[in-house]
Gaussian input, Z-matrix of N, CA and C with variables (Angstrom, degrees):
# hf/3-21g

backbone

0 1
 N
 C     1     B1
 C     2     B2     1     A1
 N     3     B3     2     A2     1     D1
 C     4     B4     3     A3     2     D2
 C     5     B5     4     A4     3     D3
 N     6     B6     5     A5     4     D4
 C     7     B7     6     A6     5     D5
 C     8     B8     7     A7     6     D6
 N     9     B9     8     A8     7     D7
 C    10    B10     9     A9     8     D8
 C    11    B11    10    A10     9     D9
 N    12    B12    11    A11    10    D10
 C    13    B13    12    A12    11    D11
 C    14    B14    13    A13    12    D12
 N    15    B15    14    A14    13    D13
 C    16    B16    15    A15    14    D14
 C    17    B17    16    A16    15    D15
 N    18    B18    17    A17    16    D16
 C    19    B19    18    A18    17    D17
 C    20    B20    19    A19    18    D18
 N    21    B21    20    A20    19    D19
 C    22    B22    21    A21    20    D20
 C    23    B23    22    A22    21    D21
 N    24    B24    23    A23    22    D22
 C    25    B25    24    A24    23    D23
 C    26    B26    25    A25    24    D24
 N    27    B27    26    A26    25    D25
 C    28    B28    27    A27    26    D26
 C    29    B29    28    A28    27    D27
 N    30    B30    29    A29    28    D28
 C    31    B31    30    A30    29    D29
 C    32    B32    31    A31    30    D30
 N    33    B33    32    A32    31    D31
 C    34    B34    33    A33    32    D32
 C    35    B35    34    A34    33    D33
 N    36    B36    35    A35    34    D34
 C    37    B37    36    A36    35    D35
 C    38    B38    37    A37    36    D36
 N    39    B39    38    A38    37    D37
 C    40    B40    39    A39    38    D38
 C    41    B41    40    A40    39    D39
 N    42    B42    41    A41    40    D40
 C    43    B43    42    A42    41    D41
 C    44    B44    43    A43    42    D42
 N    45    B45    44    A44    43    D43
 C    46    B46    45    A45    44    D44
 C    47    B47    46    A46    45    D45
 N    48    B48    47    A47    46    D46
 C    49    B49    48    A48    47    D47
 C    50    B50    49    A49    48    D48
 N    51    B51    50    A50    49    D49
 C    52    B52    51    A51    50    D50
 C    53    B53    52    A52    51    D51
 N    54    B54    53    A53    52    D52
 C    55    B55    54    A54    53    D53
 C    56    B56    55    A55    54    D54
 N    57    B57    56    A56    55    D55
 C    58    B58    57    A57    56    D56
 C    59    B59    58    A58    57    D57
 N    60    B60    59    A59    58    D58
 C    61    B61    60    A60    59    D59
 C    62    B62    61    A61    60    D60
 N    63    B63    62    A62    61    D61
 C    64    B64    63    A63    62    D62
 C    65    B65    64    A64    63    D63
 N    66    B66    65    A65    64    D64
 C    67    B67    66    A66    65    D65
 C    68    B68    67    A67    66    D66
 N    69    B69    68    A68    67    D67
 C    70    B70    69    A69    68    D68
 C    71    B71    70    A70    69    D69
 N    72    B72    71    A71    70    D70
 C    73    B73    72    A72    71    D71
 C    74    B74    73    A73    72    D72
 N    75    B75    74    A74    73    D73
 C    76    B76    75    A75    74    D74
 C    77    B77    76    A76    75    D75
 N    78    B78    77    A77    76    D76
 C    79    B79    78    A78    77    D77
 C    80    B80    79    A79    78    D78
 N    81    B81    80    A80    79    D79
 C    82    B82    81    A81    80    D80
 C    83    B83    82    A82    81    D81
 N    84    B84    83    A83    82    D82
 C    85    B85    84    A84    83    D83
 C    86    B86    85    A85    84    D84
 N    87    B87    86    A86    85    D85
 C    88    B88    87    A87    86    D86
 C    89    B89    88    A88    87    D87
 N    90    B90    89    A89    88    D88
 C    91    B91    90    A90    89    D89
 C    92    B92    91    A91    90    D90
 N    93    B93    92    A92    91    D91
 C    94    B94    93    A93    92    D92
 C    95    B95    94    A94    93    D93
 N    96    B96    95    A95    94    D94
 C    97    B97    96    A96    95    D95
 C    98    B98    97    A97    96    D96
 N    99    B99    98    A98    97    D97
 C   100   B100    99    A99    98    D98
 C   101   B101   100   A100    99    D99
 N   102   B102   101   A101   100   D100
 C   103   B103   102   A102   101   D101
 C   104   B104   103   A103   102   D102
 N   105   B105   104   A104   103   D103
 C   106   B106   105   A105   104   D104
 C   107   B107   106   A106   105   D105
 N   108   B108   107   A107   106   D106
 C   109   B109   108   A108   107   D107
 C   110   B110   109   A109   108   D108
 N   111   B111   110   A110   109   D109
 C   112   B112   111   A111   110   D110
 C   113   B113   112   A112   111   D111
 N   114   B114   113   A113   112   D112
 C   115   B115   114   A114   113   D113
 C   116   B116   115   A115   114   D114
 N   117   B117   116   A116   115   D115
 C   118   B118   117   A117   116   D116
 C   119   B119   118   A118   117   D117
 N   120   B120   119   A119   118   D118
 C   121   B121   120   A120   119   D119
 C   122   B122   121   A121   120   D120
 N   123   B123   122   A122   121   D121
 C   124   B124   123   A123   122   D122
 C   125   B125   124   A124   123   D123
 N   126   B126   125   A125   124   D124
 C   127   B127   126   A126   125   D125
 C   128   B128   127   A127   126   D126
 N   129   B129   128   A128   127   D127
 C   130   B130   129   A129   128   D128
 C   131   B131   130   A130   129   D129
 N   132   B132   131   A131   130   D130
 C   133   B133   132   A132   131   D131
 C   134   B134   133   A133   132   D132
 N   135   B135   134   A134   133   D133
 C   136   B136   135   A135   134   D134
 C   137   B137   136   A136   135   D135
 N   138   B138   137   A137   136   D136
 C   139   B139   138   A138   137   D137
 C   140   B140   139   A139   138   D138
 N   141   B141   140   A140   139   D139
 C   142   B142   141   A141   140   D140
 C   143   B143   142   A142   141   D141
 N   144   B144   143   A143   142   D142
 C   145   B145   144   A144   143   D143
 C   146   B146   145   A145   144   D144
 N   147   B147   146   A146   145   D145
 C   148   B148   147   A147   146   D146
 C   149   B149   148   A148   147   D147
 N   150   B150   149   A149   148   D148
 C   151   B151   150   A150   149   D149
 C   152   B152   151   A151   150   D150
 N   153   B153   152   A152   151   D151
 C   154   B154   153   A153   152   D152
 C   155   B155   154   A154   153   D153
 N   156   B156   155   A155   154   D154
 C   157   B157   156   A156   155   D155
 C   158   B158   157   A157   156   D156
 N   159   B159   158   A158   157   D157
 C   160   B160   159   A159   158   D158
 C   161   B161   160   A160   159   D159
 N   162   B162   161   A161   160   D160
 C   163   B163   162   A162   161   D161
 C   164   B164   163   A163   162   D162
 N   165   B165   164   A164   163   D163
 C   166   B166   165   A165   164   D164
 C   167   B167   166   A166   165   D165
 N   168   B168   167   A167   166   D166
 C   169   B169   168   A168   167   D167
 C   170   B170   169   A169   168   D168
 N   171   B171   170   A170   169   D169
 C   172   B172   171   A171   170   D170
 C   173   B173   172   A172   171   D171
 N   174   B174   173   A173   172   D172
 C   175   B175   174   A174   173   D173
 C   176   B176   175   A175   174   D174
 N   177   B177   176   A176   175   D175
 C   178   B178   177   A177   176   D176
 C   179   B179   178   A178   177   D177
 N   180   B180   179   A179   178   D178
 C   181   B181   180   A180   179   D179
 C   182   B182   181   A181   180   D180
 N   183   B183   182   A182   181   D181
 C   184   B184   183   A183   182   D182
 C   185   B185   184   A184   183   D183
 N   186   B186   185   A185   184   D184
 C   187   B187   186   A186   185   D185
 C   188   B188   187   A187   186   D186
 N   189   B189   188   A188   187   D187
 C   190   B190   189   A189   188   D188
 C   191   B191   190   A190   189   D189
 N   192   B192   191   A191   190   D190
 C   193   B193   192   A192   191   D191
 C   194   B194   193   A193   192   D192
 N   195   B195   194   A194   193   D193
 C   196   B196   195   A195   194   D194
 C   197   B197   196   A196   195   D195
 N   198   B198   197   A197   196   D196
 C   199   B199   198   A198   197   D197
 C   200   B200   199   A199   198   D198

   B1=1.4485
   B2=1.5142
   B3=1.2646
   B4=1.4481
   B5=1.5295
   B6=1.3191
   B7=1.4642
   B8=1.5259
   B9=1.3110
   B10=1.4615
   B11=1.5245
   B12=1.3062
   B13=1.4578
   B14=1.5420
   B15=1.3462
   B16=1.4639
   B17=1.5310
   B18=1.3305
   B19=1.4631
   B20=1.5202
   B21=1.3250
   B22=1.4627
   B23=1.5252
   B24=1.3285
   B25=1.4681
   B26=1.5309
   B27=1.3151
   B28=1.4589
   B29=1.5231
   B30=1.3160
   B31=1.4621
   B32=1.5235
   B33=1.3251
   B34=1.4662
   B35=1.5283
   B36=1.3145
   B37=1.4605
   B38=1.5262
   B39=1.3125
   B40=1.4715
   B41=1.5194
   B42=1.3259
   B43=1.4639
   B44=1.5148
   B45=1.3278
   B46=1.4635
   B47=1.5275
   B48=1.3350
   B49=1.4552
   B50=1.5232
   B51=1.3088
   B52=1.4623
   B53=1.5202
   B54=1.3219
   B55=1.4635
   B56=1.5121
   B57=1.3207
   B58=1.4595
   B59=1.5197
   B60=1.2983
   B61=1.4550
   B62=1.5332
   B63=1.3320
   B64=1.4671
   B65=1.5215
   B66=1.3216
   B67=1.4600
   B68=1.5313
   B69=1.3114
   B70=1.4670
   B71=1.5269
   B72=1.3273
   B73=1.4626
   B74=1.5223
   B75=1.3291
   B76=1.4641
   B77=1.5264
   B78=1.3367
   B79=1.4670
   B80=1.5216
   B81=1.3233
   B82=1.4600
   B83=1.5204
   B84=1.3293
   B85=1.4604
   B86=1.5241
   B87=1.3143
   B88=1.4674
   B89=1.5291
   B90=1.3307
   B91=1.4621
   B92=1.5276
   B93=1.3140
   B94=1.4682
   B95=1.5210
   B96=1.3163
   B97=1.4654
   B98=1.5270
   B99=1.3237
   B100=1.4625
   B101=1.5277
   B102=1.3261
   B103=1.4644
   B104=1.5239
   B105=1.3292
   B106=1.4695
   B107=1.5211
   B108=1.3256
   B109=1.4666
   B110=1.5212
   B111=1.3348
   B112=1.4606
   B113=1.5269
   B114=1.3205
   B115=1.4673
   B116=1.5259
   B117=1.3298
   B118=1.4660
   B119=1.5261
   B120=1.3238
   B121=1.4684
   B122=1.5205
   B123=1.3312
   B124=1.4662
   B125=1.5255
   B126=1.3244
   B127=1.4667
   B128=1.5200
   B129=1.3245
   B130=1.4654
   B131=1.5249
   B132=1.3272
   B133=1.4647
   B134=1.5201
   B135=1.3230
   B136=1.4677
   B137=1.5161
   B138=1.3169
   B139=1.4634
   B140=1.5286
   B141=1.3214
   B142=1.4673
   B143=1.5274
   B144=1.3351
   B145=1.4658
   B146=1.5215
   B147=1.3260
   B148=1.4645
   B149=1.5232
   B150=1.3186
   B151=1.4658
   B152=1.5226
   B153=1.3188
   B154=1.4687
   B155=1.5223
   B156=1.3292
   B157=1.4691
   B158=1.5233
   B159=1.3296
   B160=1.4571
   B161=1.5098
   B162=1.3213
   B163=1.4688
   B164=1.5185
   B165=1.3291
   B166=1.4655
   B167=1.5115
   B168=1.3225
   B169=1.4704
   B170=1.5305
   B171=1.3150
   B172=1.4665
   B173=1.5285
   B174=1.3057
   B175=1.4803
   B176=1.5191
   B177=1.3324
   B178=1.4675
   B179=1.5267
   B180=1.3298
   B181=1.4673
   B182=1.5275
   B183=1.3204
   B184=1.4682
   B185=1.5290
   B186=1.3135
   B187=1.4615
   B188=1.5349
   B189=1.2859
   B190=1.4599
   B191=1.5065
   B192=1.3055
   B193=1.4699
   B194=1.5082
   B195=1.3377
   B196=1.4528
   B197=1.5230
   B198=1.3094
   B199=1.4621
   B200=1.4817
   A1=112.27
   A2=117.24
   A3=120.92
   A4=111.52
   A5=118.65
   A6=121.48
   A7=111.17
   A8=118.20
   A9=121.60
   A10=111.53
   A11=117.81
   A12=121.34
   A13=111.78
   A14=120.16
   A15=118.45
   A16=112.73
   A17=117.57
   A18=120.34
   A19=110.78
   A20=116.57
   A21=121.06
   A22=110.66
   A23=115.79
   A24=119.88
   A25=110.22
   A26=116.71
   A27=120.33
   A28=111.21
   A29=117.12
   A30=121.51
   A31=111.13
   A32=116.73
   A33=120.17
   A34=111.23
   A35=116.96
   A36=120.63
   A37=110.65
   A38=116.39
   A39=120.44
   A40=110.54
   A41=117.55
   A42=121.09
   A43=110.91
   A44=116.54
   A45=120.62
   A46=110.40
   A47=116.42
   A48=119.74
   A49=111.01
   A50=117.06
   A51=120.71
   A52=110.47
   A53=116.94
   A54=121.00
   A55=111.34
   A56=117.10
   A57=121.00
   A58=110.06
   A59=116.18
   A60=120.54
   A61=110.74
   A62=116.43
   A63=119.99
   A64=110.49
   A65=117.08
   A66=120.72
   A67=110.16
   A68=116.34
   A69=120.42
   A70=110.55
   A71=116.41
   A72=120.64
   A73=110.19
   A74=116.77
   A75=121.21
   A76=109.89
   A77=116.75
   A78=120.28
   A79=111.17
   A80=116.21
   A81=120.04
   A82=111.29
   A83=116.91
   A84=120.64
   A85=110.55
   A86=116.51
   A87=120.79
   A88=110.01
   A89=116.49
   A90=119.81
   A91=111.18
   A92=116.32
   A93=120.35
   A94=111.27
   A95=116.60
   A96=120.31
   A97=110.60
   A98=116.68
   A99=119.80
   A100=110.75
   A101=117.16
   A102=120.86
   A103=111.03
   A104=116.10
   A105=120.11
   A106=110.75
   A107=116.85
   A108=120.71
   A109=110.79
   A110=116.11
   A111=120.66
   A112=110.65
   A113=116.29
   A114=120.64
   A115=111.15
   A116=116.73
   A117=120.59
   A118=110.90
   A119=116.59
   A120=120.02
   A121=110.02
   A122=116.99
   A123=119.97
   A124=111.29
   A125=117.29
   A126=120.64
   A127=110.32
   A128=117.40
   A129=120.99
   A130=110.90
   A131=116.57
   A132=119.76
   A133=110.54
   A134=116.84
   A135=120.31
   A136=111.92
   A137=117.02
   A138=120.79
   A139=110.68
   A140=116.42
   A141=119.80
   A142=110.42
   A143=117.06
   A144=120.28
   A145=110.67
   A146=115.42
   A147=119.78
   A148=111.18
   A149=117.04
   A150=120.93
   A151=110.74
   A152=117.04
   A153=120.56
   A154=110.19
   A155=116.70
   A156=119.87
   A157=110.67
   A158=116.20
   A159=120.33
   A160=112.18
   A161=116.10
   A162=120.75
   A163=110.12
   A164=116.12
   A165=119.99
   A166=111.22
   A167=117.24
   A168=120.61
   A169=110.44
   A170=116.82
   A171=120.22
   A172=110.24
   A173=117.42
   A174=121.17
   A175=109.57
   A176=117.43
   A177=120.23
   A178=111.47
   A179=116.61
   A180=120.22
   A181=110.51
   A182=116.48
   A183=120.37
   A184=110.30
   A185=117.30
   A186=121.35
   A187=112.59
   A188=117.07
   A189=120.10
   A190=112.86
   A191=119.18
   A192=122.48
   A193=113.56
   A194=118.11
   A195=121.01
   A196=111.96
   A197=118.18
   A198=119.78
   A199=111.79
   D1=-24.45
   D2=-176.76
   D3=-67.55
   D4=-31.52
   D5=178.74
   D6=-74.12
   D7=-26.86
   D8=-178.46
   D9=-74.13
   D10=-30.93
   D11=-176.92
   D12=-64.02
   D13=-48.51
   D14=177.39
   D15=-63.72
   D16=-34.04
   D17=177.28
   D18=-65.18
   D19=-40.77
   D20=177.98
   D21=-63.34
   D22=-43.70
   D23=178.82
   D24=-63.47
   D25=-43.62
   D26=178.85
   D27=-62.50
   D28=-41.05
   D29=179.11
   D30=-64.14
   D31=-45.61
   D32=-179.91
   D33=-65.43
   D34=-39.10
   D35=177.94
   D36=-64.54
   D37=-45.35
   D38=179.20
   D39=-63.34
   D40=-39.05
   D41=178.77
   D42=-64.84
   D43=-42.13
   D44=179.82
   D45=-64.99
   D46=-43.12
   D47=179.43
   D48=-66.21
   D49=-38.64
   D50=178.55
   D51=-63.87
   D52=-38.86
   D53=178.24
   D54=-64.75
   D55=-43.68
   D56=178.41
   D57=-65.36
   D58=-41.51
   D59=-179.13
   D60=-64.50
   D61=-41.11
   D62=179.69
   D63=-64.96
   D64=-39.95
   D65=179.36
   D66=-66.31
   D67=-42.36
   D68=179.12
   D69=-65.21
   D70=-39.98
   D71=178.37
   D72=-62.00
   D73=-42.80
   D74=178.21
   D75=-61.68
   D76=-46.35
   D77=179.46
   D78=-60.35
   D79=-43.76
   D80=179.89
   D81=-64.83
   D82=-37.50
   D83=179.11
   D84=-64.69
   D85=-44.29
   D86=179.24
   D87=-64.36
   D88=-45.34
   D89=179.42
   D90=-61.07
   D91=-41.90
   D92=179.50
   D93=-64.67
   D94=-42.00
   D95=179.57
   D96=-63.24
   D97=-41.30
   D98=178.72
   D99=-65.46
   D100=-40.67
   D101=179.18
   D102=-63.05
   D103=-44.72
   D104=-179.36
   D105=-64.36
   D106=-42.50
   D107=179.32
   D108=-63.38
   D109=-45.59
   D110=179.95
   D111=-62.31
   D112=-42.28
   D113=179.10
   D114=-64.61
   D115=-40.93
   D116=179.72
   D117=-63.11
   D118=-40.12
   D119=178.80
   D120=-65.09
   D121=-42.69
   D122=179.83
   D123=-64.53
   D124=-41.38
   D125=179.72
   D126=-65.21
   D127=-41.68
   D128=179.07
   D129=-64.26
   D130=-43.01
   D131=178.69
   D132=-65.00
   D133=-40.35
   D134=177.94
   D135=-64.20
   D136=-40.64
   D137=178.69
   D138=-65.35
   D139=-38.49
   D140=178.62
   D141=-64.95
   D142=-42.78
   D143=178.32
   D144=-62.57
   D145=-42.25
   D146=179.22
   D147=-63.49
   D148=-39.20
   D149=178.71
   D150=-64.85
   D151=-40.48
   D152=179.12
   D153=-65.02
   D154=-43.84
   D155=179.11
   D156=-64.14
   D157=-40.99
   D158=179.45
   D159=-64.45
   D160=-40.78
   D161=178.30
   D162=-64.72
   D163=-42.38
   D164=178.16
   D165=-62.21
   D166=-40.76
   D167=179.39
   D168=-66.94
   D169=-38.01
   D170=179.44
   D171=-66.46
   D172=-41.70
   D173=178.87
   D174=-63.70
   D175=-43.34
   D176=178.83
   D177=-63.51
   D178=-37.34
   D179=-179.61
   D180=-67.56
   D181=-39.31
   D182=179.72
   D183=-68.60
   D184=-39.64
   D185=-178.12
   D186=-82.47
   D187=-1.35
   D188=178.05
   D189=81.83
   D190=17.64
   D191=176.74
   D192=82.55
   D193=17.41
   D194=-179.21
   D195=-72.52
   D196=-25.86
   D197=-174.11
   D198=-96.53

C-alpha cells in the first residue's frame, strides 16, 4: 500500500495542474481572440479613414485645389 500512496498523490497533483493549465489556456485563448478582433476593427477603421482622405485628395487634385 505504501507504493500506491505516492502514485495517488502524483496523480492528484497532475490532475490539479492540468485543470489549472486548461483554465489558463482558455483564458489566454479568449484574450487573444478579443485582441485580434479589436485590432482588426481598428485596422479596418484606419483603412476607411485613409481611403476617405485619399479620395478627398484625388478630388482636390482633379479640381485644381478649388475645394
